[in-house]
BASEPA-808171 format. One record per atom (N, C-alpha, C): residue number from 1; residue in three letters; z, y negated, x. Coordinates in pm, whole numbers, m for minus. Example, Ala and Ser with C-alpha at 12.3 -4.5 7.8 and 13.67 -1.06 7.14 Angstrom:
<lotis>
@seq: 1 | type: ALA | Z: 780 | Y: 569 | X: 1319
@seq: 1 | type: ALA | Z: 780 | Y: 450 | X: 1230
@seq: 1 | type: ALA | Z: 780 | Y: 330 | X: 1320
@seq: 2 | type: SER | Z: 708 | Y: 225 | X: 1285
@seq: 2 | type: SER | Z: 714 | Y: 106 | X: 1367
@seq: 2 | type: SER | Z: 787 | Y: m3 | X: 1290
</lotis>
This chain:
<lotis>
@seq: 1 | type: GLN | Z: 0 | Y: 118 | X: 84
@seq: 1 | type: GLN | Z: 0 | Y: 0 | X: 0
@seq: 1 | type: GLN | Z: 0 | Y: m124 | X: 89
@seq: 2 | type: VAL | Z: m80 | Y: m221 | X: 52
@seq: 2 | type: VAL | Z: m91 | Y: m346 | X: 126
@seq: 2 | type: VAL | Z: m72 | Y: m461 | X: 29
@seq: 3 | type: GLN | Z: 13 | Y: m554 | X: 66
@seq: 3 | type: GLN | Z: 30 | Y: m676 | X: m12
@seq: 3 | type: GLN | Z: m23 | Y: m794 | X: 68
@seq: 4 | type: LEU | Z: m96 | Y: m881 | X: 0
@seq: 4 | type: LEU | Z: m164 | Y: m993 | X: 66
@seq: 4 | type: LEU | Z: m120 | Y: m1125 | X: 3
@seq: 5 | type: VAL | Z: m92 | Y: m1223 | X: 87
@seq: 5 | type: VAL | Z: m52 | Y: m1355 | X: 39
@seq: 5 | type: VAL | Z: m132 | Y: m1461 | X: 113
@seq: 6 | type: GLU | Z: m213 | Y: m1537 | X: 38
@seq: 6 | type: GLU | Z: m295 | Y: m1642 | X: 97
@seq: 6 | type: GLU | Z: m218 | Y: m1774 | X: 99
@seq: 7 | type: SER | Z: m258 | Y: m1859 | X: 192
@seq: 7 | type: SER | Z: m205 | Y: m1994 | X: 199
@seq: 7 | type: SER | Z: m307 | Y: m2083 | X: 269
@seq: 8 | type: GLY | Z: m286 | Y: m2214 | X: 258
@seq: 8 | type: GLY | Z: m370 | Y: m2307 | X: 331
@seq: 8 | type: GLY | Z: m474 | Y: m2381 | X: 249
@seq: 9 | type: GLY | Z: m484 | Y: m2349 | X: 122
@seq: 9 | type: GLY | Z: m579 | Y: m2420 | X: 39
@seq: 9 | type: GLY | Z: m536 | Y: m2563 | X: 14
@seq: 10 | type: GLY | Z: m626 | Y: m2641 | X: m48
@seq: 10 | type: GLY | Z: m592 | Y: m2779 | X: m79
@seq: 10 | type: GLY | Z: m714 | Y: m2859 | X: m113
@seq: 11 | type: LEU | Z: m695 | Y: m2991 | X: m114
@seq: 11 | type: LEU | Z: m802 | Y: m3086 | X: m145
@seq: 11 | type: LEU | Z: m847 | Y: m3152 | X: m16
@seq: 12 | type: VAL | Z: m977 | Y: m3154 | X: 5
@seq: 12 | type: VAL | Z: m1033 | Y: m3213 | X: 127
@seq: 12 | type: VAL | Z: m1164 | Y: m3282 | X: 92
@seq: 13 | type: GLN | Z: m1198 | Y: m3385 | X: 168
@seq: 13 | type: GLN | Z: m1325 | Y: m3453 | X: 147
@seq: 13 | type: GLN | Z: m1439 | Y: m3375 | X: 210
@seq: 14 | type: ALA | Z: m1556 | Y: m3395 | X: 158
@seq: 14 | type: ALA | Z: m1675 | Y: m3331 | X: 214
@seq: 14 | type: ALA | Z: m1685 | Y: m3363 | X: 363
@seq: 15 | type: GLY | Z: m1719 | Y: m3261 | X: 440
@seq: 15 | type: GLY | Z: m1725 | Y: m3276 | X: 585
@seq: 15 | type: GLY | Z: m1596 | Y: m3242 | X: 656
@seq: 16 | type: GLY | Z: m1491 | Y: m3225 | X: 580
@seq: 16 | type: GLY | Z: m1361 | Y: m3194 | X: 638
@seq: 16 | type: GLY | Z: m1344 | Y: m3046 | X: 666
@seq: 17 | type: SER | Z: m1220 | Y: m3011 | X: 708
@seq: 17 | type: SER | Z: m1190 | Y: m2874 | X: 747
@seq: 17 | type: SER | Z: m1060 | Y: m2827 | X: 684
@seq: 18 | type: LEU | Z: m1051 | Y: m2698 | X: 664
@seq: 18 | type: LEU | Z: m929 | Y: m2632 | X: 621
@seq: 18 | type: LEU | Z: m921 | Y: m2497 | X: 690
@seq: 19 | type: ARG | Z: m800 | Y: m2448 | X: 709
@seq: 19 | type: ARG | Z: m782 | Y: m2313 | X: 759
@seq: 19 | type: ARG | Z: m696 | Y: m2235 | X: 661
@seq: 20 | type: LEU | Z: m753 | Y: m2129 | X: 610
@seq: 20 | type: LEU | Z: m680 | Y: m2040 | X: 520
@seq: 20 | type: LEU | Z: m617 | Y: m1928 | X: 601
@seq: 21 | type: SER | Z: m501 | Y: m1886 | X: 555
@seq: 21 | type: SER | Z: m432 | Y: m1773 | X: 617
@seq: 21 | type: SER | Z: m404 | Y: m1668 | X: 511
@seq: 22 | type: CYS | Z: m401 | Y: m1544 | X: 555
@seq: 22 | type: CYS | Z: m368 | Y: m1433 | X: 465
@seq: 22 | type: CYS | Z: m272 | Y: m1342 | X: 540
@seq: 23 | type: ALA | Z: m149 | Y: m1341 | X: 493
@seq: 23 | type: ALA | Z: m47 | Y: m1256 | X: 554
@seq: 23 | type: ALA | Z: m40 | Y: m1123 | X: 481
@seq: 24 | type: ALA | Z: m43 | Y: m1016 | X: 556
@seq: 24 | type: ALA | Z: m45 | Y: m882 | X: 498
@seq: 24 | type: ALA | Z: 81 | Y: m805 | X: 533
@seq: 25 | type: SER | Z: 125 | Y: m725 | X: 439
@seq: 25 | type: SER | Z: 235 | Y: m633 | X: 466
@seq: 25 | type: SER | Z: 176 | Y: m499 | X: 507
@seq: 26 | type: GLY | Z: 259 | Y: m410 | X: 556
@seq: 26 | type: GLY | Z: 209 | Y: m278 | X: 591
@seq: 26 | type: GLY | Z: 193 | Y: m260 | X: 740
@seq: 27 | type: ARG | Z: 232 | Y: m145 | X: 788
@seq: 27 | type: ARG | Z: 230 | Y: m119 | X: 931
@seq: 27 | type: ARG | Z: 92 | Y: m86 | X: 984
@seq: 28 | type: THR | Z: m3 | Y: m53 | X: 895
@seq: 28 | type: THR | Z: m135 | Y: m15 | X: 941
@seq: 28 | type: THR | Z: m238 | Y: m124 | X: 917
@seq: 29 | type: PHE | Z: m194 | Y: m248 | X: 920
@seq: 29 | type: PHE | Z: m284 | Y: m361 | X: 896
@seq: 29 | type: PHE | Z: m406 | Y: m353 | X: 986
@seq: 30 | type: SER | Z: m386 | Y: m312 | X: 1109
@seq: 30 | type: SER | Z: m496 | Y: m312 | X: 1205
@seq: 30 | type: SER | Z: m608 | Y: m216 | X: 1166
@seq: 31 | type: ARG | Z: m583 | Y: m124 | X: 1074
@seq: 31 | type: ARG | Z: m686 | Y: m29 | X: 1032
@seq: 31 | type: ARG | Z: m762 | Y: m73 | X: 908
@seq: 32 | type: TYR | Z: m733 | Y: m191 | X: 859
@seq: 32 | type: TYR | Z: m798 | Y: m239 | X: 739
@seq: 32 | type: TYR | Z: m906 | Y: m341 | X: 771
@seq: 33 | type: VAL | Z: m1020 | Y: m326 | X: 703
@seq: 33 | type: VAL | Z: m1119 | Y: m432 | X: 701
@seq: 33 | type: VAL | Z: m1063 | Y: m543 | X: 612
@seq: 34 | type: MET | Z: m1073 | Y: m665 | X: 660
@seq: 34 | type: MET | Z: m1023 | Y: m779 | X: 585
@seq: 34 | type: MET | Z: m1140 | Y: m867 | X: 544
@seq: 35 | type: GLY | Z: m1139 | Y: m907 | X: 418
@seq: 35 | type: GLY | Z: m1247 | Y: m991 | X: 367
@seq: 35 | type: GLY | Z: m1195 | Y: m1113 | X: 296
@seq: 36 | type: TRP | Z: m1278 | Y: m1215 | X: 294
@seq: 36 | type: TRP | Z: m1253 | Y: m1335 | X: 213
@seq: 36 | type: TRP | Z: m1363 | Y: m1345 | X: 107
@seq: 37 | type: PHE | Z: m1320 | Y: m1372 | X: m13
@seq: 37 | type: PHE | Z: m1411 | Y: m1392 | X: m126
@seq: 37 | type: PHE | Z: m1374 | Y: m1522 | X: m194
@seq: 38 | type: ARG | Z: m1462 | Y: m1572 | X: m279
@seq: 38 | type: ARG | Z: m1431 | Y: m1692 | X: m355
@seq: 38 | type: ARG | Z: m1491 | Y: m1683 | X: m494
@seq: 39 | type: GLN | Z: m1428 | Y: m1756 | X: m583
@seq: 39 | type: GLN | Z: m1475 | Y: m1758 | X: m721
@seq: 39 | type: GLN | Z: m1462 | Y: m1898 | X: m777
@seq: 40 | type: ALA | Z: m1577 | Y: m1955 | X: m813
@seq: 40 | type: ALA | Z: m1580 | Y: m2086 | X: m875
@seq: 40 | type: ALA | Z: m1577 | Y: m2069 | X: m1027
@seq: 41 | type: PRO | Z: m1534 | Y: m2171 | X: m1099
@seq: 41 | type: PRO | Z: m1528 | Y: m2161 | X: m1245
@seq: 41 | type: PRO | Z: m1663 | Y: m2122 | X: m1306
@seq: 42 | type: GLY | Z: m1660 | Y: m2020 | X: m1391
@seq: 42 | type: GLY | Z: m1782 | Y: m1977 | X: m1459
@seq: 42 | type: GLY | Z: m1875 | Y: m1893 | X: m1374
@seq: 43 | type: LYS | Z: m1833 | Y: m1861 | X: m1252
@seq: 43 | type: LYS | Z: m1918 | Y: m1781 | X: m1164
@seq: 43 | type: LYS | Z: m1848 | Y: m1652 | X: m1125
@seq: 44 | type: GLU | Z: m1929 | Y: m1557 | X: m1077
@seq: 44 | type: GLU | Z: m1873 | Y: m1432 | X: m1031
@seq: 44 | type: GLU | Z: m1809 | Y: m1448 | X: m894
@seq: 45 | type: ARG | Z: m1719 | Y: m1358 | X: m864
@seq: 45 | type: ARG | Z: m1657 | Y: m1359 | X: m732
@seq: 45 | type: ARG | Z: m1764 | Y: m1322 | X: m628
@seq: 46 | type: GLU | Z: m1767 | Y: m1399 | X: m520
@seq: 46 | type: GLU | Z: m1870 | Y: m1376 | X: m420
@seq: 46 | type: GLU | Z: m1811 | Y: m1357 | X: m281
@seq: 47 | type: PHE | Z: m1881 | Y: m1280 | X: m201
@seq: 47 | type: PHE | Z: m1841 | Y: m1253 | X: m65
@seq: 47 | type: PHE | Z: m1856 | Y: m1379 | X: 21
@seq: 48 | type: VAL | Z: m1758 | Y: m1401 | X: 110
@seq: 48 | type: VAL | Z: m1764 | Y: m1513 | X: 203
@seq: 48 | type: VAL | Z: m1774 | Y: m1461 | X: 347
@seq: 49 | type: ALA | Z: m1678 | Y: m1377 | X: 387
@seq: 49 | type: ALA | Z: m1675 | Y: m1328 | X: 524
@seq: 49 | type: ALA | Z: m1587 | Y: m1205 | X: 531
@seq: 50 | type: ALA | Z: m1610 | Y: m1124 | X: 635
@seq: 50 | type: ALA | Z: m1527 | Y: m1006 | X: 657
@seq: 50 | type: ALA | Z: m1519 | Y: m976 | X: 805
@seq: 51 | type: ILE | Z: m1413 | Y: m907 | X: 842
@seq: 51 | type: ILE | Z: m1392 | Y: m871 | X: 981
@seq: 51 | type: ILE | Z: m1347 | Y: m725 | X: 986
@seq: 52 | type: SER | Z: m1404 | Y: m651 | X: 1078
@seq: 52 | type: SER | Z: m1374 | Y: m509 | X: 1086
@seq: 52 | type: SER | Z: m1236 | Y: m486 | X: 1145
@seq: 53 | type: TRP | Z: m1190 | Y: m362 | X: 1132
@seq: 53 | type: TRP | Z: m1055 | Y: m332 | X: 1178
@seq: 53 | type: TRP | Z: m1050 | Y: m297 | X: 1325
@seq: 54 | type: SER | Z: m1160 | Y: m253 | X: 1381
@seq: 54 | type: SER | Z: m1154 | Y: m200 | X: 1517
@seq: 54 | type: SER | Z: m1191 | Y: m304 | X: 1622
@seq: 55 | type: VAL | Z: m1319 | Y: m332 | X: 1635
@seq: 55 | type: VAL | Z: m1363 | Y: m421 | X: 1743
@seq: 55 | type: VAL | Z: m1373 | Y: m566 | X: 1698
@seq: 56 | type: GLY | Z: m1336 | Y: m591 | X: 1573
@seq: 56 | type: GLY | Z: m1337 | Y: m728 | X: 1525
@seq: 56 | type: GLY | Z: m1476 | Y: m781 | X: 1493
@seq: 57 | type: SER | Z: m1567 | Y: m692 | X: 1459
@seq: 57 | type: SER | Z: m1700 | Y: m737 | X: 1417
@seq: 57 | type: SER | Z: m1687 | Y: m821 | X: 1291
@seq: 58 | type: THR | Z: m1770 | Y: m924 | X: 1282
@seq: 58 | type: THR | Z: m1764 | Y: m1015 | X: 1168
@seq: 58 | type: THR | Z: m1897 | Y: m1019 | X: 1095
@seq: 59 | type: TYR | Z: m1888 | Y: m1058 | X: 970
@seq: 59 | type: TYR | Z: m2008 | Y: m1071 | X: 886
@seq: 59 | type: TYR | Z: m1984 | Y: m1186 | X: 790
@seq: 60 | type: TYR | Z: m2089 | Y: m1266 | X: 768
@seq: 60 | type: TYR | Z: m2076 | Y: m1386 | X: 686
@seq: 60 | type: TYR | Z: m2185 | Y: m1395 | X: 581
@seq: 61 | type: ALA | Z: m2150 | Y: m1456 | X: 471
@seq: 61 | type: ALA | Z: m2251 | Y: m1493 | X: 373
@seq: 61 | type: ALA | Z: m2339 | Y: m1602 | X: 434
@seq: 62 | type: ASP | Z: m2465 | Y: m1602 | X: 397
@seq: 62 | type: ASP | Z: m2558 | Y: m1702 | X: 451
@seq: 62 | type: ASP | Z: m2511 | Y: m1844 | X: 421
@seq: 63 | type: SER | Z: m2446 | Y: m1862 | X: 309
@seq: 63 | type: SER | Z: m2407 | Y: m1996 | X: 266
@seq: 63 | type: SER | Z: m2298 | Y: m2058 | X: 353
@seq: 64 | type: VAL | Z: m2227 | Y: m1975 | X: 430
@seq: 64 | type: VAL | Z: m2117 | Y: m2027 | X: 512
@seq: 64 | type: VAL | Z: m2141 | Y: m2004 | X: 661
@seq: 65 | type: LYS | Z: m2246 | Y: m1934 | X: 695
@seq: 65 | type: LYS | Z: m2273 | Y: m1900 | X: 835
@seq: 65 | type: LYS | Z: m2287 | Y: m2028 | X: 917
@seq: 66 | type: GLY | Z: m2217 | Y: m2031 | X: 1030
@seq: 66 | type: GLY | Z: m2221 | Y: m2149 | X: 1116
@seq: 66 | type: GLY | Z: m2116 | Y: m2252 | X: 1082
@seq: 67 | type: ARG | Z: m2053 | Y: m2239 | X: 965
@seq: 67 | type: ARG | Z: m1950 | Y: m2337 | X: 925
@seq: 67 | type: ARG | Z: m1811 | Y: m2271 | X: 917
@seq: 68 | type: PHE | Z: m1807 | Y: m2146 | X: 875
@seq: 68 | type: PHE | Z: m1680 | Y: m2074 | X: 859
@seq: 68 | type: PHE | Z: m1665 | Y: m1970 | X: 970
@seq: 69 | type: THR | Z: m1540 | Y: m1946 | X: 1008
@seq: 69 | type: THR | Z: m1510 | Y: m1844 | X: 1108
@seq: 69 | type: THR | Z: m1392 | Y: m1761 | X: 1061
@seq: 70 | type: ILE | Z: m1411 | Y: m1630 | X: 1057
@seq: 70 | type: ILE | Z: m1303 | Y: m1539 | X: 1021
@seq: 70 | type: ILE | Z: m1247 | Y: m1479 | X: 1150
@seq: 71 | type: SER | Z: m1115 | Y: m1463 | X: 1152
@seq: 71 | type: SER | Z: m1050 | Y: m1403 | X: 1268
@seq: 71 | type: SER | Z: m924 | Y: m1332 | X: 1221
@seq: 72 | type: ARG | Z: m870 | Y: m1249 | X: 1307
@seq: 72 | type: ARG | Z: m749 | Y: m1176 | X: 1270
@seq: 72 | type: ARG | Z: m657 | Y: m1165 | X: 1390
@seq: 73 | type: ASP | Z: m529 | Y: m1160 | X: 1359
@seq: 73 | type: ASP | Z: m426 | Y: m1138 | X: 1460
@seq: 73 | type: ASP | Z: m347 | Y: m1017 | X: 1413
@seq: 74 | type: ASN | Z: m378 | Y: m901 | X: 1468
@seq: 74 | type: ASN | Z: m312 | Y: m778 | X: 1422
@seq: 74 | type: ASN | Z: m163 | Y: m777 | X: 1454
@seq: 75 | type: ALA | Z: m124 | Y: m846 | X: 1558
@seq: 75 | type: ALA | Z: 18 | Y: m852 | X: 1592
@seq: 75 | type: ALA | Z: 98 | Y: m928 | X: 1487
@seq: 76 | type: LYS | Z: 31 | Y: m1022 | X: 1421
@seq: 76 | type: LYS | Z: 97 | Y: m1102 | X: 1317
@seq: 76 | type: LYS | Z: 59 | Y: m1056 | X: 1176
@seq: 77 | type: ASN | Z: m21 | Y: m951 | X: 1166
@seq: 77 | type: ASN | Z: m67 | Y: m903 | X: 1035
@seq: 77 | type: ASN | Z: m129 | Y: m1016 | X: 952
@seq: 78 | type: THR | Z: m211 | Y: m1094 | X: 1016
@seq: 78 | type: THR | Z: m267 | Y: m1212 | X: 950
@seq: 78 | type: THR | Z: m416 | Y: m1223 | X: 979
@seq: 79 | type: VAL | Z: m490 | Y: m1263 | X: 876
@seq: 79 | type: VAL | Z: m630 | Y: m1294 | X: 891
@seq: 79 | type: VAL | Z: m651 | Y: m1440 | X: 852
@seq: 80 | type: TYR | Z: m744 | Y: m1505 | X: 920
@seq: 80 | type: TYR | Z: m767 | Y: m1647 | X: 901
@seq: 80 | type: TYR | Z: m912 | Y: m1672 | X: 859
@seq: 81 | type: LEU | Z: m930 | Y: m1785 | X: 790
@seq: 81 | type: LEU | Z: m1064 | Y: m1833 | X: 762
@seq: 81 | type: LEU | Z: m1067 | Y: m1981 | X: 795
@seq: 82 | type: GLN | Z: m1129 | Y: m2014 | X: 907
@seq: 82 | type: GLN | Z: m1146 | Y: m2153 | X: 947
@seq: 82 | type: GLN | Z: m1272 | Y: m2206 | X: 879
@seq: 83 | type: MET | Z: m1256 | Y: m2310 | X: 801
@seq: 83 | type: MET | Z: m1368 | Y: m2366 | X: 725
@seq: 83 | type: MET | Z: m1395 | Y: m2508 | X: 772
@seq: 84 | type: ASN | Z: m1512 | Y: m2529 | X: 829
@seq: 84 | type: ASN | Z: m1552 | Y: m2660 | X: 878
@seq: 84 | type: ASN | Z: m1672 | Y: m2711 | X: 799
@seq: 85 | type: SER | Z: m1698 | Y: m2838 | X: 810
@seq: 85 | type: SER | Z: m1812 | Y: m2900 | X: 743
@seq: 85 | type: SER | Z: m1817 | Y: m2861 | X: 596
@seq: 86 | type: LEU | Z: m1704 | Y: m2874 | X: 531
@seq: 86 | type: LEU | Z: m1695 | Y: m2830 | X: 391
@seq: 86 | type: LEU | Z: m1782 | Y: m2914 | X: 300
@seq: 87 | type: LYS | Z: m1834 | Y: m2847 | X: 198
@seq: 87 | type: LYS | Z: m1923 | Y: m2909 | X: 100
@seq: 87 | type: LYS | Z: m1861 | Y: m2895 | X: m39
@seq: 88 | type: PRO | Z: m1898 | Y: m2982 | X: m132
@seq: 88 | type: PRO | Z: m1844 | Y: m2969 | X: m268
@seq: 88 | type: PRO | Z: m1871 | Y: m2831 | X: m328
@seq: 89 | type: GLU | Z: m1982 | Y: m2770 | X: m293
@seq: 89 | type: GLU | Z: m2013 | Y: m2637 | X: m347
@seq: 89 | type: GLU | Z: m1925 | Y: m2525 | X: m289
@seq: 90 | type: ASP | Z: m1841 | Y: m2559 | X: m192
@seq: 90 | type: ASP | Z: m1743 | Y: m2462 | X: m142
@seq: 90 | type: ASP | Z: m1617 | Y: m2458 | X: m229
@seq: 91 | type: THR | Z: m1609 | Y: m2549 | X: m325
@seq: 91 | type: THR | Z: m1493 | Y: m2553 | X: m414
@seq: 91 | type: THR | Z: m1482 | Y: m2423 | X: m493
@seq: 92 | type: ALA | Z: m1365 | Y: m2359 | X: m484
@seq: 92 | type: ALA | Z: m1342 | Y: m2230 | X: m549
@seq: 92 | type: ALA | Z: m1200 | Y: m2185 | X: m522
@seq: 93 | type: VAL | Z: m1160 | Y: m2080 | X: m592
@seq: 93 | type: VAL | Z: m1039 | Y: m2008 | X: m553
@seq: 93 | type: VAL | Z: m1080 | Y: m1904 | X: m448
@seq: 94 | type: TYR | Z: m1011 | Y: m1906 | X: m337
@seq: 94 | type: TYR | Z: m1042 | Y: m1815 | X: m227
@seq: 94 | type: TYR | Z: m941 | Y: m1700 | X: m225
@seq: 95 | type: TYR | Z: m995 | Y: m1579 | X: m216
@seq: 95 | type: TYR | Z: m914 | Y: m1459 | X: m218
@seq: 95 | type: TYR | Z: m929 | Y: m1381 | X: m88
@seq: 96 | type: CYS | Z: m819 | Y: m1327 | X: m44
@seq: 96 | type: CYS | Z: m817 | Y: m1235 | X: 69
@seq: 96 | type: CYS | Z: m815 | Y: m1093 | X: 11
@seq: 97 | type: ALA | Z: m884 | Y: m1001 | X: 77
@seq: 97 | type: ALA | Z: m891 | Y: m864 | X: 29
@seq: 97 | type: ALA | Z: m891 | Y: m767 | X: 146
@seq: 98 | type: ALA | Z: m854 | Y: m643 | X: 118
@seq: 98 | type: ALA | Z: m846 | Y: m542 | X: 223
@seq: 98 | type: ALA | Z: m899 | Y: m408 | X: 175
@seq: 99 | type: ARG | Z: m959 | Y: m335 | X: 267
@seq: 99 | type: ARG | Z: m1004 | Y: m199 | X: 241
@seq: 99 | type: ARG | Z: m1000 | Y: m126 | X: 374
@seq: 100 | type: GLN | Z: m1001 | Y: 7 | X: 366
@seq: 100 | type: GLN | Z: m992 | Y: 83 | X: 491
@seq: 100 | type: GLN | Z: m1128 | Y: 106 | X: 552
@seq: 101 | type: PHE | Z: m1133 | Y: 94 | X: 683
@seq: 101 | type: PHE | Z: m1237 | Y: 143 | X: 773
@seq: 101 | type: PHE | Z: m1373 | Y: 74 | X: 766
@seq: 102 | type: VAL | Z: m1447 | Y: 86 | X: 656
@seq: 102 | type: VAL | Z: m1587 | Y: 44 | X: 657
@seq: 102 | type: VAL | Z: m1601 | Y: m97 | X: 599
@seq: 103 | type: LEU | Z: m1668 | Y: m184 | X: 672
@seq: 103 | type: LEU | Z: m1691 | Y: m320 | X: 625
@seq: 103 | type: LEU | Z: m1799 | Y: m320 | X: 518
@seq: 104 | type: VAL | Z: m1765 | Y: m373 | X: 401
@seq: 104 | type: VAL | Z: m1862 | Y: m389 | X: 292
@seq: 104 | type: VAL | Z: m1849 | Y: m530 | X: 238
@seq: 105 | type: THR | Z: m1952 | Y: m575 | X: 166
@seq: 105 | type: THR | Z: m1950 | Y: m710 | X: 111
@seq: 105 | type: THR | Z: m1930 | Y: m713 | X: m40
@seq: 106 | type: ASN | Z: m1937 | Y: m598 | X: m104
@seq: 106 | type: ASN | Z: m1918 | Y: m591 | X: m248
@seq: 106 | type: ASN | Z: m1770 | Y: m600 | X: m281
@seq: 107 | type: PRO | Z: m1727 | Y: m696 | X: m362
@seq: 107 | type: PRO | Z: m1585 | Y: m707 | X: m393
@seq: 107 | type: PRO | Z: m1529 | Y: m582 | X: m460
@seq: 108 | type: ASN | Z: m1611 | Y: m507 | X: m528
@seq: 108 | type: ASN | Z: m1564 | Y: m384 | X: m592
@seq: 108 | type: ASN | Z: m1522 | Y: m278 | X: m491
@seq: 109 | type: GLY | Z: m1560 | Y: m299 | X: m365
@seq: 109 | type: GLY | Z: m1525 | Y: m204 | X: m262
@seq: 109 | type: GLY | Z: m1390 | Y: m228 | X: m197
@seq: 110 | type: TYR | Z: m1321 | Y: m331 | X: m240
@seq: 110 | type: TYR | Z: m1191 | Y: m365 | X: m180
@seq: 110 | type: TYR | Z: m1078 | Y: m320 | X: m271
@seq: 111 | type: ASP | Z: m974 | Y: m267 | X: m207
@seq: 111 | type: ASP | Z: m866 | Y: m205 | X: m282
@seq: 111 | type: ASP | Z: m747 | Y: m297 | X: m307
@seq: 112 | type: TYR | Z: m727 | Y: m393 | X: m220
@seq: 112 | type: TYR | Z: m610 | Y: m481 | X: m230
@seq: 112 | type: TYR | Z: m654 | Y: m626 | X: m229
@seq: 113 | type: TRP | Z: m586 | Y: m706 | X: m311
@seq: 113 | type: TRP | Z: m622 | Y: m847 | X: m328
@seq: 113 | type: TRP | Z: m499 | Y: m935 | X: m327
@seq: 114 | type: GLY | Z: m516 | Y: m1055 | X: m272
@seq: 114 | type: GLY | Z: m413 | Y: m1156 | X: m284
@seq: 114 | type: GLY | Z: m427 | Y: m1231 | X: m415
@seq: 115 | type: GLN | Z: m339 | Y: m1327 | X: m435
@seq: 115 | type: GLN | Z: m336 | Y: m1401 | X: m561
@seq: 115 | type: GLN | Z: m435 | Y: m1518 | X: m563
@seq: 116 | type: GLY | Z: m487 | Y: m1553 | X: m446
@seq: 116 | type: GLY | Z: m585 | Y: m1660 | X: m438
@seq: 116 | type: GLY | Z: m523 | Y: m1794 | X: m402
@seq: 117 | type: THR | Z: m603 | Y: m1878 | X: m340
@seq: 117 | type: THR | Z: m561 | Y: m2014 | X: m308
@seq: 117 | type: THR | Z: m677 | Y: m2109 | X: m338
@seq: 118 | type: GLN | Z: m646 | Y: m2221 | X: m402
@seq: 118 | type: GLN | Z: m750 | Y: m2314 | X: m447
@seq: 118 | type: GLN | Z: m797 | Y: m2402 | X: m331
@seq: 119 | type: VAL | Z: m927 | Y: m2412 | X: m318
@seq: 119 | type: VAL | Z: m989 | Y: m2506 | X: m225
@seq: 119 | type: VAL | Z: m1078 | Y: m2599 | X: m306
@seq: 120 | type: THR | Z: m1052 | Y: m2729 | X: m294
@seq: 120 | type: THR | Z: m1131 | Y: m2828 | X: m366
@seq: 120 | type: THR | Z: m1188 | Y: m2926 | X: m265
@seq: 121 | type: VAL | Z: m1321 | Y: m2942 | X: m269
@seq: 121 | type: VAL | Z: m1389 | Y: m3033 | X: m176
@seq: 121 | type: VAL | Z: m1449 | Y: m3146 | X: m259
@seq: 122 | type: SER | Z: m1406 | Y: m3266 | X: m232
@seq: 122 | type: SER | Z: m1454 | Y: m3382 | X: m307
@seq: 122 | type: SER | Z: m1573 | Y: m3446 | X: m234
@seq: 123 | type: SER | Z: m1662 | Y: m3502 | X: m314
@seq: 123 | type: SER | Z: m1782 | Y: m3563 | X: m255
@seq: 123 | type: SER | Z: m1759 | Y: m3708 | X: m221
</lotis>
């Protein structure tokens, strides 16, 4: 069982930056693929970024590539999402998620979810 708690959301102007954190419980955190997803009002939950459990391979949605960076600190059981050059269209609730072993981008493939943190980017 893994419990996830996100933090770091807030209101920022376009072009600004935020760093989201996701703290995980569980002794085997290092064996979980960690992903970030987001959901805007009236839209489906969409993949943002993910990082593998082993060598730290990363994968990004095209919409955030070059602006967002996902990283993890297994010693702290924490995964981060550094978001730079934010745009109004990045406004959404951001969720952290976890699954074992294989990196996938489909949210249905993740077993554990945090409660979400709101990110609002003003124009």
